[in-house]
All heavy atoms as a GROMACS GRO file, in nm:
protein
  520
    1MET      N    1   8.811   9.645  11.029
    1MET     CA    2   8.884   9.586  11.140
    1MET      C    3   8.799   9.596  11.266
    1MET      O    4   8.748   9.701  11.300
    1MET     CB    5   9.017   9.661  11.157
    1MET     CG    6   9.102   9.603  11.265
    1MET     SD    7   9.260   9.686  11.292
    1MET     CE    8   9.340   9.664  11.138
    2ALA      N    9   8.787   9.485  11.334
    2ALA     CA   10   8.706   9.483  11.456
    2ALA      C   11   8.779   9.556  11.569
    2ALA      O   12   8.901   9.569  11.567
    2ALA     CB   13   8.679   9.338  11.496
    3LEU      N   14   8.703   9.601  11.665
    3LEU     CA   15   8.759   9.678  11.775
    3LEU      C   16   8.864   9.601  11.852
    3LEU      O   17   8.969   9.653  11.887
    3LEU     CB   18   8.647   9.724  11.869
    3LEU     CG   19   8.690   9.810  11.988
    3LEU    CD1   20   8.753   9.940  11.938
    3LEU    CD2   21   8.572   9.841  12.076
    4HIS      N   22   8.839   9.472  11.877
    4HIS     CA   23   8.936   9.395  11.954
    4HIS      C   24   9.066   9.376  11.879
    4HIS      O   25   9.171   9.361  11.939
    4HIS     CB   26   8.877   9.260  11.997
    4HIS     CG   27   8.869   9.159  11.888
    4HIS    ND1   28   8.770   9.158  11.795
    4HIS    CD2   29   8.951   9.056  11.858
    4HIS    CE1   30   8.790   9.058  11.711
    4HIS    NE2   31   8.899   8.995  11.747
    5GLU      N   32   9.064   9.377  11.747
    5GLU     CA   33   9.186   9.362  11.668
    5GLU      C   34   9.272   9.486  11.676
    5GLU      O   35   9.394   9.479  11.664
    5GLU     CB   36   9.152   9.330  11.522
    5GLU     CG   37   9.093   9.192  11.503
    5GLU     CD   38   9.056   9.164  11.359
    5GLU    OE1   39   9.092   9.244  11.272
    5GLU    OE2   40   8.990   9.062  11.335
    6GLN      N   41   9.212   9.603  11.695
    6GLN     CA   42   9.288   9.726  11.704
    6GLN      C   43   9.376   9.728  11.828
    6GLN      O   44   9.482   9.787  11.828
    6GLN     CB   45   9.195   9.847  11.706
    6GLN     CG   46   9.121   9.868  11.576
    6GLN     CD   47   9.020   9.982  11.586
    6GLN    OE1   48   9.002  10.040  11.692
    6GLN    NE2   49   8.954  10.011  11.476
    7HIS      N   50   9.332   9.664  11.935
    7HIS     CA   51   9.405   9.664  12.061
    7HIS      C   52   9.464   9.526  12.092
    7HIS      O   53   9.500   9.500  12.206
    7HIS     CB   54   9.314   9.709  12.175
    7HIS     CG   55   9.259   9.846  12.153
    7HIS    ND1   56   9.336   9.959  12.160
    7HIS    CD2   57   9.135   9.890  12.119
    7HIS    CE1   58   9.262  10.066  12.134
    7HIS    NE2   59   9.139  10.025  12.109
    8ASP      N   60   9.472   9.439  11.992
    8ASP     CA   61   9.525   9.305  12.010
    8ASP      C   62   9.676   9.315  12.032
    8ASP      O   63   9.747   9.380  11.958
    8ASP     CB   64   9.494   9.221  11.885
    8ASP     CG   65   9.510   9.073  11.909
    8ASP    OD1   66   9.538   9.033  12.023
    8ASP    OD2   67   9.495   8.997  11.812
    9GLN      N   68   9.723   9.251  12.137
    9GLN     CA   69   9.864   9.257  12.171
    9GLN      C   70   9.948   9.183  12.069
    9GLN      O   71   9.917   9.071  12.029
    9GLN     CB   72   9.885   9.198  12.309
    9GLN     CG   73  10.026   9.211  12.360
    9GLN     CD   74  10.040   9.159  12.502
    9GLN    OE1   75   9.947   9.104  12.558
    9GLN    NE2   76  10.157   9.175  12.558
   10LEU      N   77  10.059   9.245  12.025
   10LEU     CA   78  10.154   9.182  11.936
   10LEU      C   79  10.265   9.119  12.019
   10LEU      O   80  10.324   9.185  12.105
   10LEU     CB   81  10.213   9.284  11.838
   10LEU     CG   82  10.118   9.340  11.735
   10LEU    CD1   83  10.188   9.447  11.652
   10LEU    CD2   84  10.063   9.232  11.644
   11LEU      N   85  10.291   8.992  11.995
   11LEU     CA   86  10.391   8.918  12.071
   11LEU      C   87  10.512   8.886  11.984
   11LEU      O   88  10.498   8.861  11.864
   11LEU     CB   89  10.331   8.787  12.122
   11LEU     CG   90  10.204   8.796  12.205
   11LEU    CD1   91  10.152   8.656  12.236
   11LEU    CD2   92  10.227   8.875  12.332
   12THR      N   93  10.628   8.882  12.046
   12THR     CA   94  10.747   8.834  11.976
   12THR      C   95  10.737   8.683  11.962
   12THR      O   96  10.651   8.619  12.024
   12THR     CB   97  10.875   8.869  12.055
   12THR    OG1   98  10.872   8.800  12.179
   12THR    CG2   99  10.888   9.019  12.077
   13VAL      N  100  10.828   8.625  11.885
   13VAL     CA  101  10.829   8.480  11.870
   13VAL      C  102  10.852   8.414  12.006
   13VAL      O  103  10.786   8.316  12.041
   13VAL     CB  104  10.935   8.437  11.768
   13VAL    CG1  105  10.953   8.285  11.767
   13VAL    CG2  106  10.897   8.486  11.628
   14ALA      N  107  10.943   8.470  12.086
   14ALA     CA  108  10.970   8.415  12.219
   14ALA      C  109  10.848   8.424  12.310
   14ALA      O  110  10.815   8.328  12.381
   14ALA     CB  111  11.088   8.488  12.283
   15GLN      N  112  10.779   8.537  12.307
   15GLN     CA  113  10.659   8.553  12.389
   15GLN      C  114  10.548   8.458  12.343
   15GLN      O  115  10.476   8.401  12.425
   15GLN     CB  116  10.609   8.697  12.383
   15GLN     CG  117  10.698   8.796  12.452
   15GLN     CD  118  10.660   8.940  12.423
   15GLN    OE1  119  10.613   8.973  12.315
   15GLN    NE2  120  10.680   9.027  12.521
   16ALA      N  121  10.534   8.440  12.211
   16ALA     CA  122  10.434   8.348  12.157
   16ALA      C  123  10.465   8.205  12.200
   16ALA      O  124  10.374   8.129  12.235
   16ALA     CB  125  10.429   8.358  12.005
   17ALA      N  126  10.592   8.169  12.199
   17ALA     CA  127  10.632   8.035  12.242
   17ALA      C  128  10.598   8.014  12.389
   17ALA      O  129  10.546   7.908  12.427
   17ALA     CB  130  10.782   8.014  12.218
   18ASP      N  131  10.624   8.114  12.472
   18ASP     CA  132  10.588   8.104  12.614
   18ASP      C  133  10.438   8.092  12.631
   18ASP      O  134  10.389   8.014  12.712
   18ASP     CB  135  10.638   8.227  12.691
   18ASP     CG  136  10.788   8.226  12.713
   18ASP    OD1  137  10.850   8.118  12.700
   18ASP    OD2  138  10.843   8.334  12.742
   19TYR      N  139  10.363   8.170  12.554
   19TYR     CA  140  10.216   8.170  12.562
   19TYR      C  141  10.159   8.032  12.529
   19TYR      O  142  10.066   7.985  12.594
   19TYR     CB  143  10.160   8.276  12.469
   19TYR     CG  144  10.010   8.293  12.476
   19TYR    CD1  145   9.950   8.344  12.591
   19TYR    CD2  146   9.929   8.260  12.369
   19TYR    CE1  147   9.812   8.360  12.598
   19TYR    CE2  148   9.792   8.276  12.375
   19TYR     CZ  149   9.734   8.326  12.490
   19TYR     OH  150   9.598   8.341  12.496
   20LEU      N  151  10.217   7.967  12.427
   20LEU     CA  152  10.169   7.834  12.387
   20LEU      C  153  10.237   7.721  12.463
   20LEU      O  154  10.197   7.606  12.450
   20LEU     CB  155  10.191   7.814  12.236
   20LEU     CG  156  10.109   7.899  12.142
   20LEU    CD1  157  10.140   7.862  11.996
   20LEU    CD2  158   9.960   7.885  12.168
   21GLY      N  159  10.340   7.754  12.539
   21GLY     CA  160  10.412   7.650  12.613
   21GLY      C  161  10.497   7.563  12.522
   21GLY      O  162  10.512   7.443  12.546
   22THR      N  163  10.551   7.623  12.417
   22THR     CA  164  10.634   7.550  12.320
   22THR      C  165  10.768   7.622  12.307
   22THR      O  166  10.793   7.723  12.371
   22THR     CB  167  10.567   7.546  12.181
   22THR    OG1  168  10.562   7.678  12.129
   22THR    CG2  169  10.429   7.487  12.188
   23GLY      N  170  10.850   7.572  12.220
   23GLY     CA  171  10.978   7.637  12.191
   23GLY      C  172  10.963   7.736  12.076
   23GLY      O  173  10.865   7.732  12.000
   24GLU      N  174  11.060   7.825  12.064
   24GLU     CA  175  11.059   7.923  11.955
   24GLU      C  176  11.066   7.854  11.819
   24GLU      O  177  11.007   7.902  11.722
   24GLU     CB  178  11.177   8.019  11.969
   24GLU     CG  179  11.165   8.114  12.084
   24GLU     CD  180  11.280   8.212  12.091
   24GLU    OE1  181  11.326   8.258  11.985
   24GLU    OE2  182  11.324   8.242  12.204
   25ARG      N  183  11.136   7.743  11.813
   25ARG     CA  184  11.151   7.671  11.687
   25ARG      C  185  11.015   7.628  11.631
   25ARG      O  186  10.990   7.634  11.511
   25ARG     CB  187  11.240   7.550  11.709
   25ARG     CG  188  11.276   7.477  11.585
   25ARG     CD  189  11.378   7.368  11.618
   25ARG     NE  190  11.416   7.299  11.496
   25ARG     CZ  191  11.499   7.198  11.492
   25ARG    NH1  192  11.556   7.155  11.604
   25ARG    NH2  193  11.528   7.140  11.379
   26PHE      N  194  10.925   7.583  11.720
   26PHE     CA  195  10.791   7.543  11.678
   26PHE      C  196  10.716   7.661  11.618
   26PHE      O  197  10.653   7.648  11.512
   26PHE     CB  198  10.714   7.486  11.797
   26PHE     CG  199  10.573   7.448  11.765
   26PHE    CD1  200  10.544   7.335  11.691
   26PHE    CD2  201  10.467   7.526  11.809
   26PHE    CE1  202  10.413   7.300  11.660
   26PHE    CE2  203  10.336   7.492  11.780
   26PHE     CZ  204  10.309   7.379  11.705
   27ILE      N  205  10.724   7.777  11.682
   27ILE     CA  206  10.656   7.897  11.631
   27ILE      C  207  10.713   7.936  11.496
   27ILE      O  208  10.638   7.966  11.402
   27ILE     CB  209  10.671   8.015  11.731
   27ILE    CG1  210  10.613   7.978  11.868
   27ILE    CG2  211  10.606   8.140  11.675
   27ILE    CD1  212  10.465   7.950  11.870
   28ARG      N  213  10.844   7.934  11.484
   28ARG     CA  214  10.907   7.970  11.356
   28ARG      C  215  10.869   7.872  11.244
   28ARG      O  216  10.852   7.910  11.129
   28ARG     CB  217  11.059   7.977  11.370
   28ARG     CG  218  11.102   8.092  11.460
   28ARG     CD  219  11.251   8.116  11.457
   28ARG     NE  220  11.292   8.213  11.555
   28ARG     CZ  221  11.277   8.344  11.542
   28ARG    NH1  222  11.222   8.393  11.434
   28ARG    NH2  223  11.318   8.426  11.637
   29ARG      N  224  10.850   7.744  11.280
   29ARG     CA  225  10.806   7.645  11.181
   29ARG      C  226  10.663   7.674  11.136
   29ARG      O  227  10.631   7.665  11.018
   29ARG     CB  228  10.817   7.504  11.239
   29ARG     CG  229  10.792   7.398  11.133
   29ARG     CD  230  10.815   7.255  11.180
   29ARG     NE  231  10.907   7.240  11.289
   29ARG     CZ  232  10.876   7.181  11.407
   29ARG    NH1  233  10.754   7.133  11.427
   29ARG    NH2  234  10.964   7.169  11.502
   30LEU      N  235  10.575   7.710  11.230
   30LEU     CA  236  10.438   7.746  11.194
   30LEU      C  237  10.437   7.864  11.097
   30LEU      O  238  10.360   7.866  11.001
   30LEU     CB  239  10.357   7.784  11.319
   30LEU     CG  240  10.324   7.673  11.417
   30LEU    CD1  241  10.250   7.731  11.537
   30LEU    CD2  242  10.239   7.566  11.350
   31ILE      N  243  10.523   7.962  11.122
   31ILE     CA  244  10.532   8.079  11.035
   31ILE      C  245  10.586   8.040  10.898
   31ILE      O  246  10.529   8.078  10.795
   31ILE     CB  247  10.620   8.187  11.100
   31ILE    CG1  248  10.551   8.243  11.225
   31ILE    CG2  249  10.653   8.298  11.002
   31ILE    CD1  250  10.640   8.329  11.313
   32ALA      N  251  10.694   7.964  10.895
   32ALA     CA  252  10.757   7.924  10.768
   32ALA      C  253  10.662   7.842  10.682
   32ALA      O  254  10.662   7.855  10.559
   32ALA     CB  255  10.885   7.846  10.797
   33GLN      N  256  10.581   7.757  10.746
   33GLN     CA  257  10.487   7.673  10.673
   33GLN      C  258  10.355   7.744  10.646
   33GLN      O  259  10.263   7.684  10.591
   33GLN     CB  260  10.460   7.545  10.752
   33GLN     CG  261  10.581   7.457  10.765
   33GLN     CD  262  10.557   7.337  10.857
   33GLN    OE1  263  10.458   7.330  10.928
   33GLN    NE2  264  10.652   7.244  10.854
   34ARG      N  265  10.346   7.871  10.685
   34ARG     CA  266  10.225   7.954  10.667
   34ARG      C  267  10.103   7.891  10.730
   34ARG      O  268   9.992   7.901  10.681
   34ARG     CB  269  10.198   7.980  10.518
   34ARG     CG  270  10.309   8.048  10.442
   34ARG     CD  271  10.317   8.195  10.483
   34ARG     NE  272  10.394   8.276  10.390
   34ARG     CZ  273  10.521   8.307  10.405
   34ARG    NH1  274  10.588   8.261  10.508
   34ARG    NH2  275  10.582   8.382  10.317
   35ARG      N  276  10.124   7.824  10.844
   35ARG     CA  277  10.013   7.762  10.917
   35ARG      C  278   9.951   7.858  11.016
   35ARG      O  279   9.848   7.827  11.076
   35ARG     CB  280  10.062   7.636  10.988
   35ARG     CG  281  10.100   7.526  10.890
   35ARG     CD  282  10.166   7.408  10.957
   35ARG     NE  283  10.086   7.355  11.066
   35ARG     CZ  284  10.135   7.276  11.161
   35ARG    NH1  285  10.262   7.242  11.160
   35ARG    NH2  286  10.057   7.232  11.256
   36ILE      N  287  10.015   7.975  11.034
   36ILE     CA  288   9.964   8.076  11.127
   36ILE      C  289   9.997   8.212  11.067
   36ILE      O  290  10.102   8.229  11.005
   36ILE     CB  291  10.026   8.055  11.267
   36ILE    CG1  292   9.948   8.132  11.372
   36ILE    CG2  293  10.172   8.090  11.270
   36ILE    CD1  294   9.978   8.089  11.514
   37THR      N  295   9.906   8.307  11.083
   37THR     CA  296   9.930   8.439  11.027
   37THR      C  297  10.017   8.520  11.122
   37THR      O  298  10.018   8.498  11.243
   37THR     CB  299   9.798   8.515  11.001
   37THR    OG1  300   9.726   8.525  11.124
   37THR    CG2  301   9.714   8.444  10.898
   38TYR      N  302  10.092   8.612  11.065
   38TYR     CA  303  10.183   8.694  11.144
   38TYR      C  304  10.192   8.833  11.084
   38TYR      O  305  10.142   8.858  10.976
   38TYR     CB  306  10.322   8.629  11.151
   38TYR     CG  307  10.388   8.610  11.016
   38TYR    CD1  308  10.474   8.705  10.964
   38TYR    CD2  309  10.362   8.498  10.938
   38TYR    CE1  310  10.534   8.689  10.841
   38TYR    CE2  311  10.420   8.480  10.816
   38TYR     CZ  312  10.507   8.575  10.768
   38TYR     OH  313  10.565   8.559  10.644
   39VAL      N  314  10.256   8.922  11.157
   39VAL     CA  315  10.272   9.061  11.115
   39VAL      C  316  10.420   9.088  11.099
   39VAL      O  317  10.499   9.053  11.188
   39VAL     CB  318  10.212   9.157  11.222
   39VAL    CG1  319  10.234   9.302  11.182
   39VAL    CG2  320  10.066   9.128  11.244
   40LYS      N  321  10.459   9.151  10.988
   40LYS     CA  322  10.598   9.192  10.968
   40LYS      C  323  10.608   9.340  10.996
   40LYS      O  324  10.538   9.421  10.938
   40LYS     CB  325  10.642   9.166  10.824
   40LYS     CG  326  10.678   9.024  10.790
   40LYS     CD  327  10.813   8.985  10.839
   40LYS     CE  328  10.921   9.037  10.748
   40LYS     NZ  329  11.046   8.965  10.758
   41LEU      N  330  10.696   9.378  11.087
   41LEU     CA  331  10.726   9.517  11.117
   41LEU      C  332  10.873   9.539  11.081
   41LEU      O  333  10.961   9.516  11.163
   41LEU     CB  334  10.702   9.548  11.265
   41LEU     CG  335  10.560   9.529  11.315
   41LEU    CD1  336  10.552   9.542  11.466
   41LEU    CD2  337  10.468   9.630  11.249
   42GLY      N  338  10.895   9.576  10.955
   42GLY     CA  339  11.033   9.584  10.907
   42GLY      C  340  11.089   9.443  10.902
   42GLY      O  341  11.034   9.355  10.840
   43LYS      N  342  11.200   9.422  10.975
   43LYS     CA  343  11.260   9.288  10.978
   43LYS      C  344  11.206   9.202  11.092
   43LYS      O  345  11.242   9.086  11.106
   43LYS     CB  346  11.411   9.299  10.990
   43LYS     CG  347  11.460   9.357  11.120
   43LYS     CD  348  11.612   9.362  11.125
   43LYS     CE  349  11.658   9.412  11.261
   43LYS     NZ  350  11.803   9.407  11.274
   44TYR      N  351  11.118   9.259  11.175
   44TYR     CA  352  11.067   9.189  11.292
   44TYR      C  353  10.936   9.119  11.264
   44TYR      O  354  10.851   9.170  11.192
   44TYR     CB  355  11.048   9.287  11.408
   44TYR     CG  356  11.175   9.359  11.445
   44TYR    CD1  357  11.194   9.492  11.411
   44TYR    CD2  358  11.276   9.292  11.513
   44TYR    CE1  359  11.312   9.557  11.442
   44TYR    CE2  360  11.394   9.358  11.546
   44TYR     CZ  361  11.411   9.490  11.511
   44TYR     OH  362  11.528   9.553  11.542
   45VAL      N  363  10.920   9.001  11.322
   45VAL     CA  364  10.798   8.922  11.310
   45VAL      C  365  10.724   8.929  11.442
   45VAL      O  366  10.783   8.911  11.548
   45VAL     CB  367  10.831   8.775  11.276
   45VAL    CG1  368  10.706   8.689  11.279
   45VAL    CG2  369  10.898   8.766  11.140
   46ARG      N  370  10.594   8.956  11.434
   46ARG     CA  371  10.510   8.961  11.554
   46ARG      C  372  10.385   8.879  11.528
   46ARG      O  373  10.339   8.867  11.415
   46ARG     CB  374  10.471   9.104  11.590
   46ARG     CG  375  10.589   9.195  11.620
   46ARG     CD  376  10.653   9.156  11.753
   46ARG     NE  377  10.761   9.245  11.790
   46ARG     CZ  378  10.890   9.220  11.770
   46ARG    NH1  379  10.925   9.108  11.710
   46ARG    NH2  380  10.982   9.304  11.808
   47LEU      N  381  10.330   8.824  11.634
   47LEU     CA  382  10.208   8.745  11.625
   47LEU      C  383  10.103   8.806  11.717
   47LEU      O  384  10.133   8.843  11.830
   47LEU     CB  385  10.235   8.601  11.667
   47LEU     CG  386  10.335   8.530  11.576
   47LEU    CD1  387  10.467   8.514  11.647
   47LEU    CD2  388  10.281   8.400  11.529
   48GLN      N  389   9.980   8.811  11.666
   48GLN     CA  390   9.870   8.864  11.747
   48GLN      C  391   9.825   8.755  11.844
   48GLN      O  392   9.814   8.638  11.808
   48GLN     CB  393   9.753   8.906  11.659
   48GLN     CG  394   9.783   9.026  11.572
   48GLN     CD  395   9.665   9.061  11.485
   48GLN    OE1  396   9.619   8.978  11.408
   48GLN    NE2  397   9.617   9.183  11.499
   49ARG      N  398   9.797   8.796  11.966
   49ARG     CA  399   9.751   8.701  12.067
   49ARG      C  400   9.622   8.632  12.021
   49ARG      O  401   9.604   8.512  12.042
   49ARG     CB  402   9.728   8.771  12.201
   49ARG     CG  403   9.695   8.676  12.313
   49ARG     CD  404   9.674   8.747  12.444
   49ARG     NE  405   9.790   8.820  12.489
   49ARG     CZ  406   9.885   8.767  12.568
   49ARG    NH1  407   9.875   8.642  12.608
   49ARG    NH2  408   9.987   8.840  12.608
   50SER      N  409   9.533   8.704  11.954
   50SER     CA  410   9.408   8.644  11.907
   50SER      C  411   9.434   8.536  11.803
   50SER      O  412   9.362   8.437  11.796
   50SER     CB  413   9.314   8.751  11.851
   50SER     OG  414   9.371   8.814  11.739
   51THR      N  415   9.538   8.553  11.722
   51THR     CA  416   9.574   8.451  11.623
   51THR      C  417   9.617   8.323  11.693
   51THR      O  418   9.580   8.213  11.652
   51THR     CB  419   9.687   8.502  11.532
   51THR    OG1  420   9.643   8.619  11.463
   51THR    CG2  421   9.727   8.397  11.430
   52LEU      N  422   9.692   8.338  11.800
   52LEU     CA  423   9.734   8.220  11.876
   52LEU      C  424   9.615   8.152  11.943
   52LEU      O  425   9.607   8.029  11.946
   52LEU     CB  426   9.838   8.260  11.982
   52LEU     CG  427   9.968   8.318  11.926
   52LEU    CD1  428  10.057   8.366  12.040
   52LEU    CD2  429  10.041   8.220  11.838
   53ASP      N  430   9.521   8.233  11.993
   53ASP     CA  431   9.399   8.177  12.053
   53ASP      C  432   9.318   8.099  11.950
   53ASP      O  433   9.264   7.992  11.979
   53ASP     CB  434   9.314   8.287  12.115
   53ASP     CG  435   9.379   8.349  12.238
   53ASP    OD1  436   9.463   8.282  12.303
   53ASP    OD2  437   9.346   8.465  12.269
   54GLU      N  438   9.311   8.151  11.827
   54GLU     CA  439   9.240   8.082  11.720
   54GLU      C  440   9.309   7.951  11.684
   54GLU      O  441   9.244   7.850  11.657
   54GLU     CB  442   9.230   8.171  11.596
   54GLU     CG  443   9.138   8.290  11.613
   54GLU     CD  444   9.150   8.391  11.499
   54GLU    OE1  445   9.217   8.363  11.398
   54GLU    OE2  446   9.092   8.501  11.515
   55TYR      N  447   9.442   7.952  11.685
   55TYR     CA  448   9.519   7.831  11.655
   55TYR      C  449   9.490   7.724  11.762
   55TYR      O  450   9.470   7.607  11.729
   55TYR     CB  451   9.668   7.863  11.651
   55TYR     CG  452   9.754   7.744  11.623
   55TYR    CD1  453   9.767   7.692  11.493
   55TYR    CD2  454   9.823   7.678  11.725
   55TYR    CE1  455   9.844   7.581  11.468
   55TYR    CE2  456   9.901   7.567  11.700
   55TYR     CZ  457   9.910   7.519  11.571
   55TYR     OH  458   9.988   7.408  11.547
   56ILE      N  459   9.485   7.766  11.887
   56ILE     CA  460   9.454   7.674  11.996
   56ILE      C  461   9.312   7.617  11.978
   56ILE      O  462   9.290   7.496  11.989
   56ILE     CB  463   9.465   7.743  12.132
   56ILE    CG1  464   9.611   7.779  12.162
   56ILE    CG2  465   9.407   7.656  12.243
   56ILE    CD1  466   9.628   7.872  12.279
   57ALA      N  467   9.216   7.704  11.948
   57ALA     CA  468   9.078   7.660  11.932
   57ALA      C  469   9.062   7.564  11.816
   57ALA      O  470   8.985   7.468  11.823
   57ALA     CB  471   8.987   7.782  11.912
   58ALA      N  472   9.137   7.586  11.708
   58ALA     CA  473   9.128   7.498  11.591
   58ALA      C  474   9.180   7.358  11.622
   58ALA      O  475   9.136   7.260  11.561
   58ALA     CB  476   9.207   7.559  11.475
   59GLY      N  477   9.272   7.347  11.716
   59GLY     CA  478   9.329   7.217  11.750
   59GLY      C  479   9.259   7.147  11.864
   59GLY      O  480   9.294   7.035  11.901
   60ARG      N  481   9.157   7.212  11.920
   60ARG     CA  482   9.086   7.155  12.035
   60ARG      C  483   9.004   7.034  11.992
   60ARG      O  484   8.933   7.037  11.892
   60ARG     CB  485   8.995   7.262  12.096
   60ARG     CG  486   8.928   7.216  12.222
   60ARG     CD  487   8.871   7.330  12.298
   60ARG     NE  488   8.985   7.411  12.350
   60ARG     CZ  489   8.976   7.538  12.386
   60ARG    NH1  490   8.864   7.602  12.374
   60ARG    NH2  491   9.081   7.600  12.432
   61VAL      N  492   9.013   6.930  12.069
   61VAL     CA  493   8.939   6.807  12.041
   61VAL      C  494   8.832   6.791  12.148
   61VAL      O  495   8.862   6.794  12.268
   61VAL     CB  496   9.034   6.684  12.043
   61VAL    CG1  497   8.956   6.557  12.020
   61VAL    CG2  498   9.143   6.701  11.938
   62GLY      N  499   8.709   6.773  12.104
   62GLY     CA  500   8.597   6.756  12.198
   62GLY      C  501   8.589   6.615  12.250
   62GLY      O  502   8.643   6.521  12.192
   63SER      N  503   8.522   6.600  12.362
   63SER     CA  504   8.504   6.467  12.418
   63SER      C  505   8.378   6.403  12.360
   63SER      O  506   8.284   6.472  12.322
   63SER     CB  507   8.494   6.473  12.570
   63SER     OG  508   8.380   6.547  12.607
   64ASP      N  509   8.375   6.272  12.356
   64ASP     CA  510   8.259   6.200  12.301
   64ASP      C  511   8.167   6.155  12.413
   64ASP      O  512   8.088   6.065  12.396
   64ASP     CB  513   8.306   6.078  12.221
   64ASP     CG  514   8.374   6.119  12.091
   64ASP    OD1  515   8.364   6.236  12.053
   64ASP    OD2  516   8.439   6.031  12.029
   65GLY      N  517   8.177   6.217  12.527
   65GLY     CA  518   8.099   6.170  12.643
   65GLY      C  519   7.974   6.239  12.663
   65GLY      O  520   7.881   6.280  12.630
   0.00000   0.00000   0.00000
């Protein structure tokens, strides 16, 4: 495990939705479709901030200019 992963902030679904500027439903759909990795803590679901950053980077479209 890399050093940054040890201190990576765990976000709730609501916090992840705020971070991405989306609704909670969108985050829950990503989880249900296994399009994003998550952490289960008992019955609670948490998402690492770095995972959300990777999701953003994967969807980034470059310019052709």
